[in-house]
Each structure stands twice: as structure tokens, then as C-alpha cells.
LOGU-863102 format. One record per residue: x, y, z of N, C-alpha, C in turn. Coordinates in steps of 0.1 Angstrom, whole numbers, padded with zeros to 4 digits, always signed. Layout:
<lolums>
XYZXYZXYZ
...
</lolums>
This chain:
<lolums>
-0016+0234-0106-0006+0225-0104-0009+0215-0122
+0006+0211-0118+0004+0201-0131-0005+0185-0126
-0010+0184-0138-0020+0172-0141-0014+0157-0133
-0001+0157-0140+0005+0147-0137+0023+0150-0131
+0028+0140-0124+0045+0143-0125+0050+0129-0131
+0055+0130-0143+0063+0122-0150+0076+0122-0148
+0080+0110-0143+0101+0109-0148+0103+0095-0158
+0108+0106-0167+0109+0094-0177+0125+0083-0173
+0125+0071-0176+0137+0064-0175+0138+0055-0188
+0150+0045-0182+0157+0043-0198+0152+0031-0199
+0145+0023-0192+0145+0008-0190+0128+0007-0200
+0122-0009-0202+0108-0010-0208+0098-0012-0198
+0102-0007-0187+0093-0005-0178+0086+0007-0168
+0070+0006-0168+0067+0016-0166+0058+0018-0154
+0058+0023-0144+0053+0022-0131+0038+0038-0128
+0028+0033-0130+0017+0040-0127+0011+0040-0115
+0009+0053-0111+0002+0056-0098-0009+0066-0102
-0022+0063-0104-0030+0070-0107-0040+0074-0094
-0037+0064-0079-0044+0065-0070-0040+0077-0058
-0024+0081-0061-0018+0084-0048-0018+0103-0047
-0030+0104-0057-0023+0124-0056-0034+0127-0044
-0036+0138-0041-0042+0143-0030-0046+0158-0031
-0043+0164-0043-0049+0177-0048-0062+0176-0053
-0066+0190-0049-0083+0190-0054-0085+0202-0060
-0092+0201-0071-0093+0215-0079-0100+0225-0067
-0094+0246-0073-0105+0251-0066-0115+0247-0063
-0122+0249-0052-0133+0252-0044-0137+0235-0049
-0137+0226-0051-0143+0213-0046-0142+0209-0028
-0131+0211-0025-0128+0206-0012-0143+0214+0000
-0148+0225-0007-0158+0228+0002-0168+0222+0002
-0173+0216-0009-0185+0209-0016-0185+0195-0010
-0170+0190-0002-0169+0172+0001-0178+0178+0018
-0182+0166+0024-0183+0163+0036-0171+0166+0047
-0166+0163+0062-0155+0170+0062-0146+0154+0066
-0156+0144+0064-0145+0129+0067-0136+0133+0051
-0150+0134+0041-0145+0133+0029-0127+0141+0025
-0136+0152+0031-0120+0159+0024-0110+0154+0033
-0108+0143+0042-0098+0142+0044-0092+0130+0034
-0096+0130+0027-0096+0119+0012-0090+0104+0019
-0099+0100+0024-0094+0086+0032-0092+0072+0022
-0100+0074+0009-0095+0063+0002-0083+0068-0008
-0075+0074-0002-0061+0074-0012-0053+0065-0008
-0044+0063-0022-0035+0049-0024-0021+0061-0013
-0021+0060+0004-0013+0064+0006+0001+0060+0004
+0013+0068+0004+0024+0067+0005+0026+0058-0006
+0023+0055-0020+0026+0043-0032+0039+0049-0034
+0044+0067-0043+0057+0070-0045+0067+0063-0032
+0063+0070-0020+0075+0062-0012+0082+0049-0009
+0068+0040-0012+0071+0027-0010+0082+0022-0023
+0076+0032-0035+0082+0021-0042+0094+0035-0051
+0099+0043-0042+0111+0054-0042+0126+0047-0047
+0123+0033-0050+0133+0029-0058+0134+0024-0072
+0125+0028-0078+0119+0031-0092+0123+0038-0104
+0127+0049-0101+0137+0058-0106+0149+0051-0105
+0155+0051-0098+0167+0047-0099+0173+0036-0105
+0162+0030-0106+0164+0013-0112+0162+0019-0130
+0158+0026-0134+0157+0034-0147+0139+0026-0151
+0131+0024-0141+0119+0024-0145+0110+0043-0145
+0104+0042-0158+0095+0055-0159+0090+0051-0149
+0085+0064-0141+0073+0065-0131+0060+0080-0136
+0053+0074-0137+0040+0083-0141+0030+0085-0127
+0026+0096-0123+0021+0096-0104+0008+0111-0109
+0000+0104-0110-0011+0113-0108-0012+0123-0095
-0015+0138-0096-0010+0146-0084-0029+0148-0078
-0036+0145-0083-0053+0148-0080-0055+0132-0079
-0065+0139-0071-0074+0129-0057-0081+0117-0064
-0080+0110-0067-0093+0097-0075-0110+0104-0071
-0111+0112-0060-0123+0118-0058-0128+0130-0073
-0116+0134-0074-0116+0143-0089-0127+0135-0100
-0113+0121-0100-0114+0115-0114-0109+0102-0111
-0117+0092-0116-0108+0077-0117-0102+0076-0121
-0089+0074-0125-0081+0072-0135-0080+0059-0140
-0082+0051-0132-0083+0039-0132-0099+0031-0135
-0105+0037-0138-0120+0034-0143-0122+0037-0158
-0129+0031-0167-0133+0037-0180-0137+0047-0183
-0140+0062-0195-0145+0068-0193-0162+0068-0191
-0164+0054-0196-0176+0058-0202-0183+0048-0186
-0174+0047-0176-0179+0045-0165-0184+0032-0162
-0182+0019-0174-0188+0007-0169-0183+0002-0156
-0189-0008-0151-0187-0015-0142-0171-0024-0145
-0161-0023-0135-0150-0033-0137-0154-0046-0133
-0158-0047-0118-0161-0060-0113-0181-0060-0110
-0186-0069-0124-0201-0066-0124-0209-0072-0109
-0215-0070-0105-0219-0079-0097-0216-0074-0082
-0205-0065-0083-0198-0063-0069-0203-0048-0066
-0200-0045-0055-0194-0029-0053-0184-0022-0058
-0189-0007-0064-0183-0005-0070-0176+0011-0065
-0166+0019-0070-0166+0032-0067-0164+0045-0077
-0167+0037-0089-0172+0052-0098-0161+0059-0104
-0167+0062-0116-0153+0072-0123-0152+0086-0116
-0164+0093-0113-0165+0105-0103-0171+0101-0093
-0171+0094-0085-0174+0090-0068-0182+0099-0060
-0196+0094-0057-0200+0103-0048-0199+0094-0036
-0192+0085-0034-0196+0081-0017-0179+0076-0016
-0176+0075-0003-0164+0068-0003-0166+0052-0001
-0154+0049+0000-0151+0030+0001-0165+0029+0011
-0166+0033+0023-0173+0031+0034-0185+0031+0031
-0191+0037+0018-0207+0038+0012-0210+0055+0015
-0205+0065+0026-0209+0074+0028-0207+0089+0019
-0215+0095+0023-0219+0105+0008-0203+0112+0009
-0198+0119-0004-0189+0121-0010-0191+0138-0004
-0202+0143-0011-0207+0161-0009-0216+0158+0000
-0219+0171+0000-0225+0179+0008-0242+0180-0001
-0252+0172+0004-0265+0178-0006-0268+0188-0018
-0268+0185-0025-0267+0188-0037-0253+0198-0042
-0246+0190-0040-0233+0195-0044-0228+0184-0054
-0234+0179-0057-0228+0168-0062-0223+0165-0081
-0211+0163-0083-0212+0168-0100-0224+0165-0108
-0229+0175-0117-0237+0165-0130-0228+0164-0140
-0239+0160-0147-0231+0149-0161-0222+0161-0169
-0224+0173-0173-0217+0181-0178-0201+0186-0169
-0203+0184-0155-0189+0185-0143-0181+0173-0149
-0190+0162-0150-0179+0144-0149-0172+0150-0164
-0179+0154-0175-0173+0154-0189-0160+0161-0186
-0163+0173-0180-0152+0184-0179-0141+0179-0174
-0143+0172-0161-0131+0167-0155-0128+0151-0161
-0134+0144-0168-0128+0136-0180-0117+0144-0189
-0121+0151-0196-0110+0162-0204-0099+0164-0202
-0103+0175-0183-0092+0180-0180-0084+0172-0171
-0087+0158-0163-0078+0154-0157-0080+0139-0164
-0086+0130-0165-0085+0119-0173-0078+0113-0179
-0082+0126-0195-0077+0124-0205-0063+0127-0210
-0056+0139-0201-0043+0141-0200-0030+0128-0195
-0036+0120-0183-0031+0111-0177-0029+0101-0190
-0040+0098-0192-0040+0083-0201-0034+0086-0213
-0033+0103-0220-0025+0108-0234-0009+0102-0229
-0009+0106-0216+0008+0109-0218+0009+0092-0213
+0002+0081-0206+0007+0069-0204+0004+0063-0219
-0002+0063-0228+0001+0061-0241+0011+0064-0247
+0015+0077-0249+0027+0080-0252+0039+0074-0247
+0038+0073-0231+0055+0067-0232+0055+0054-0234
+0043+0043-0237+0038+0027-0234+0047+0030-0251
+0045+0041-0257+0049+0036-0275+0063+0040-0273
+0065+0053-0266+0083+0055-0266+0090+0038-0264
+0084+0034-0253+0095+0024-0247+0089+0014-0252
+0081+0011-0266+0076-0002-0269+0088+0003-0283
+0090+0013-0287+0100+0020-0300+0111+0014-0296
+0111+0015-0282+0130+0017-0278+0133+0004-0278
+0126-0003-0269+0126-0016-0268+0122-0030-0279
+0113-0027-0280+0102-0035-0288+0095-0046-0279
+0093-0038-0267+0080-0044-0260+0080-0033-0246
+0070-0028-0240+0065-0028-0229+0060-0034-0214
+0064-0031-0207+0055-0037-0194+0048-0027-0181
+0038-0029-0179+0029-0015-0172+0029-0023-0159
+0029-0017-0151+0028-0021-0136+0025-0008-0129
+0011-0013-0128-0003-0001-0118+0001-0002-0102
+0004+0007-0095+0009+0003-0084-0004+0009-0077
-0011+0000-0064-0026+0003-0056-0021+0002-0042
-0029+0006-0036-0032+0003-0021-0044+0006-0017
-0053-0002-0009-0061+0002+0001-0062-0005+0015
-0073+0002+0026-0071-0007+0037-0072-0021+0034
-0071-0025+0042-0074-0040+0047-0084-0046+0051
-0096-0034+0052-0108-0042+0057-0117-0029+0051
-0125-0034+0044-0134-0025+0035-0144-0027+0033
-0154-0030+0044-0167-0042+0042-0180-0043+0031
-0175-0030+0027-0183-0027+0016-0181-0031+0001
-0166-0037+0000-0163-0035-0010-0154-0051-0013
-0149-0055+0002-0150-0072+0001-0151-0078+0015
-0153-0089+0017-0157-0095+0032-0140-0098+0037
-0140-0096+0051-0131-0099+0059-0115-0087+0058
-0103-0097+0060-0095-0087+0056-0087-0089+0046
-0080-0081+0039-0075-0083+0022-0062-0092+0025
-0058-0101+0018-0044-0100+0018-0035-0092+0017
-0020-0093+0019-0009-0080+0022-0010-0079+0005
-0006-0085-0009-0005-0084-0017-0010-0094-0028
-0021-0080-0034-0028-0084-0045-0024-0086-0060
-0022-0096-0065-0013-0094-0077-0025-0095-0087
-0031-0090-0098-0037-0092-0107-0034-0088-0124
-0035-0095-0135-0034-0097-0146-0047-0097-0158
-0055-0093-0153-0071-0098-0159-0069-0115-0164
-0069-0119-0147-0068-0134-0149-0061-0141-0159
-0049-0131-0160-0038-0139-0173-0038-0130-0188
-0047-0120-0191-0050-0120-0203-0044-0106-0208
-0038-0101-0197-0031-0088-0197-0015-0089-0200
-0008-0103-0196+0005-0101-0196+0009-0115-0198
+0022-0118-0204+0030-0130-0210+0026-0141-0199
+0024-0156-0200+0024-0163-0189+0038-0163-0182
+0047-0162-0186+0055-0165-0180+0060-0152-0169
+0060-0141-0175+0061-0131-0169+0051-0128-0153
+0041-0136-0156+0032-0140-0146+0035-0147-0137
+0042-0159-0139+0046-0168-0133+0057-0166-0126
+0068-0156-0127+0076-0158-0125+0075-0143-0116
+0068-0130-0114+0066-0126-0102+0056-0133-0090
+0047-0141-0096+0038-0149-0091+0049-0157-0076
+0059-0159-0085+0068-0174-0076+0080-0166-0068
+0077-0150-0071+0084-0139-0062+0073-0135-0047
+0062-0137-0049+0053-0133-0041+0053-0144-0033
+0051-0155-0039+0049-0173-0033+0061-0173-0018
+0072-0166-0023+0084-0167-0013+0090-0158-0007
+0079-0149-0002+0076-0140+0004+0070-0143+0017
+0070-0133+0030+0063-0139+0041+0047-0133+0041
+0046-0126+0031+0030-0119+0029+0026-0130+0024
+0007-0124+0033+0002-0130+0022-0006-0126+0009
-0016-0134+0002-0014-0127-0009-0025-0137-0017
-0029-0131-0029-0042-0136-0040-0035-0130-0054
-0037-0139-0058-0033-0140-0076-0046-0137-0082
-0049-0128-0087-0060-0128-0095-0080-0130-0086
-0074-0121-0072-0087-0127-0066-0096-0118-0068
-0096-0111-0057-0108-0094-0056-0104-0087-0065
-0087-0087-0067-0086-0076-0081-0077-0084-0089
-0084-0082-0096-0078-0086-0110-0067-0073-0122
-0072-0066-0119-0067-0048-0125-0080-0041-0132
-0076-0031-0128-0086-0020-0137-0088-0018-0149
-0090-0004-0150-0087-0002-0167-0077+0002-0167
-0066+0004-0164-0054+0006-0170-0047-0011-0171
-0048-0020-0161-0046-0033-0171-0047-0036-0177
-0065-0036-0179-0076-0041-0189-0069-0036-0201
-0068-0024-0204-0068-0016-0217-0057-0015-0221
-0043-0016-0214-0035-0012-0220-0025-0029-0221
-0030-0039-0216-0021-0051-0214-0025-0059-0230
-0018-0056-0237-0016-0067-0252-0009-0079-0251
-0009-0089-0245+0007-0100-0248+0008-0102-0268
-0003-0100-0273+0002-0107-0284+0010-0094-0293
+0010-0078-0286+0012-0069-0294+0026-0065-0284
+0034-0074-0278+0039-0073-0266+0042-0061-0254
+0030-0058-0253+0027-0049-0240+0019-0053-0229
+0029-0058-0222+0022-0064-0212+0017-0058-0196
+0010-0056-0190+0008-0049-0181-0001-0056-0166
-0001-0052-0154-0005-0058-0140-0010-0048-0134
-0016-0051-0120-0016-0045-0108-0014-0054-0100
-0008-0041-0090-0004-0049-0077-0011-0036-0066
-0023-0044-0059-0029-0034-0046-0025-0043-0035
-0020-0033-0028-0015-0039-0014-0023-0033-0006
-0026-0042+0004-0033-0039+0020-0024-0027+0025
-0033-0017+0031-0024-0006+0030-0018-0012+0050
-0025-0019+0054-0017-0024+0070-0003-0030+0068
-0003-0034+0055+0013-0041+0052+0025-0029+0056
+0019-0018+0053+0033-0004+0057+0029+0002+0060
+0016+0006+0065+0014+0024+0071+0003+0022+0081
+0000+0033+0088-0009+0028+0099-0026+0032+0095
-0037+0027+0098-0045+0029+0091-0053+0028+0102
-0052+0047+0106-0060+0053+0116-0058+0066+0110
-0062+0075+0119-0064+0089+0119-0050+0097+0106
-0039+0094+0111-0027+0098+0114-0021+0093+0093
-0030+0087+0089-0023+0078+0077-0009+0077+0075
-0003+0073+0085+0012+0079+0083+0019+0061+0081
+0029+0066+0073+0040+0054+0066+0047+0050+0080
+0045+0036+0086+0054+0032+0091+0065+0024+0085
+0073+0030+0087+0089+0027+0081+0093+0009+0087
+0092+0006+0098+0093-0006+0106+0088-0013+0100
+0078-0015+0091+0073-0025+0086+0073-0023+0070
+0075-0014+0065+0070-0010+0050+0085-0014+0045
+0097-0015+0052+0111-0019+0047+0113-0036+0039
+0104-0041+0046+0104-0056+0042+0093-0059+0029
+0086-0051+0032+0074-0047+0017+0082-0041+0005
+0086-0035+0007+0095-0023-0004+0103-0035-0010
+0113-0043+0002+0121-0051-0005+0112-0062-0014
+0105-0067-0012+0096-0076-0022+0092-0065-0033
+0093-0056-0029+0083-0052-0043+0096-0047-0050
+0105-0043-0048+0118-0039-0055+0122-0049-0063
+0123-0065-0052+0122-0075-0063+0118-0078-0078
+0103-0076-0069+0095-0081-0080+0097-0065-0094
+0097-0052-0092+0105-0046-0104+0115-0046-0108
+0127-0060-0100+0141-0062-0109+0135-0072-0120
+0118-0084-0115+0122-0090-0123+0118-0084-0139
+0107-0078-0136+0101-0073-0149+0112-0066-0154
+0122-0060-0151+0136-0052-0159+0144-0063-0159
+0146-0076-0160+0152-0085-0163+0148-0092-0175
+0135-0090-0172+0127-0103-0188+0129-0096-0198
+0125-0102-0207+0126-0104-0217+0115-0110-0231
+0109-0107-0238+0094-0115-0242+0102-0132-0250
+0114-0131-0249+0114-0144-0254+0118-0158-0243
+0116-0154-0231+0117-0161-0220+0105-0167-0218
+0100-0182-0216+0090-0187-0217+0086-0196-0208
+0095-0199-0197+0092-0212-0187+0105-0207-0176
+0098-0211-0165+0102-0208-0149+0121-0211-0151
+0131-0207-0148+0143-0214-0148+0143-0223-0133
</lolums>
């Protein structure tokens, strides 16, 4: 199994999907608890929700392996992304609910963690870096849109019910102010609940690659899964509700596609 799937597009926009993979390395599944083996913390159906992106000319990078192998949206030193709040870890040992991932004694040691970083984490970031460089050389700028989702209620990670759309730009540090404002205006015009730089301001990908001073702009969209799928054991895609959300997401991506660094104010 390849580490990732890459479709190169012609535009300056790159969609990253680091948490939608469901593959596991050989013998790892047997080490996981029965509940963890169901991969409950997957960003389910994200490629399907954004299936319009390739036709629009976006580059799309999708991880094939589960975040339980290694979290591609965490720094390789596993530094806390949200100090003072519950986190999920580079090579997690618990589910989002706090239950053990592994049977006792089967947790990865430091050497295994390092191997996972080399074999799974590094290749994804090597190709993402390479694609940003390619896009920048072709267009003079690049826009990285990091695609995520999570169950709408995860008491260990946040209180209450998460808004449907959670847009993060490292509190305005990872992309141009106009670009953030234009996307926010589209979100505000939708019928969905939302938060801007709230509980989710962007993980490692947004913070590490976003550098507006160098014309590399990054952002994260964290979606509540209740907005497009069934939050039950089936984890099934709900076309009846997903269609509307996908329409909003497509309009957001089109904003990114039509933006140029010279734009500085809302029209």
C-alpha cells in the first residue's frame, strides 16, 4: 500500500487530507483493542465530500494510513498543539474518548515511534513540501487547505456540541487577512453554525506551512461529522445532508482558486 495518494492539479490550491486513511500496517490491527480496530477517530468520507476538487484543478494529497499509525498533523517532536487542553498525540495510545488503543503491553516504544515517523510521517510531508514548492514556482504563491472532520461531541476534547464548520488560520497568522476574511464571509452566509479560530485554529500543517510573508497561505477546516454523515457504528455518508455542506465547501474552494495575493479588501 502506498503511503499517500497524490493528484497534481494545475491551480495554486493544494488540499491536504491527513486523517482520512484507514489502512494499518501488517500485524498492527491485532495489537489494537476491538473498539480501536474500528478506527472511530477517522476523518470519515473527507475525500468524498471534496470530490469536486480535482475537477476544479486543485492538487489533492490524501493519506492512506490511519492516524492511529502516526498523526500527520502533529509535529515530529510531539510538542503540544493546544497547551493546557487534552491532546491526541503523534502516535496516539488512546482514542479521542480516552480509551486505550492497544492491548496492555502492545503500545509502541520509542524505536517504533521513530520508525513510524520515518516510514509514514516523513514521506507525506516530503511530498506536501514538494507540491507547495512546485505550485509556488508555477504561480508565485500557494494556498494549502487542510481538510478535517471529527464527531460533533467529544467531551474529552471540547465541551458541548462542536459547530458544523470550524475554520482555523493559526489566529490569523497562517494566511493573508483578506483571504481569511473572504472565506469567513462565505461561511457566515451559509446556514451552518461555525467558529473562526475557536477550539481548532489549525494543527501542524497549517502552522508549519503557512507563511503569508512568503506568499504561502494555509488554513484548516474542521467539520462536525453530524453535518454530513451518521455518527453511529455505521459511519455512513448521508447524501441527503452532505449535499448542502459540499456546496458550501465548493464555494470556499472556488474563492481560494480565484484569489490572488494582490487582493487586499472585501468587494
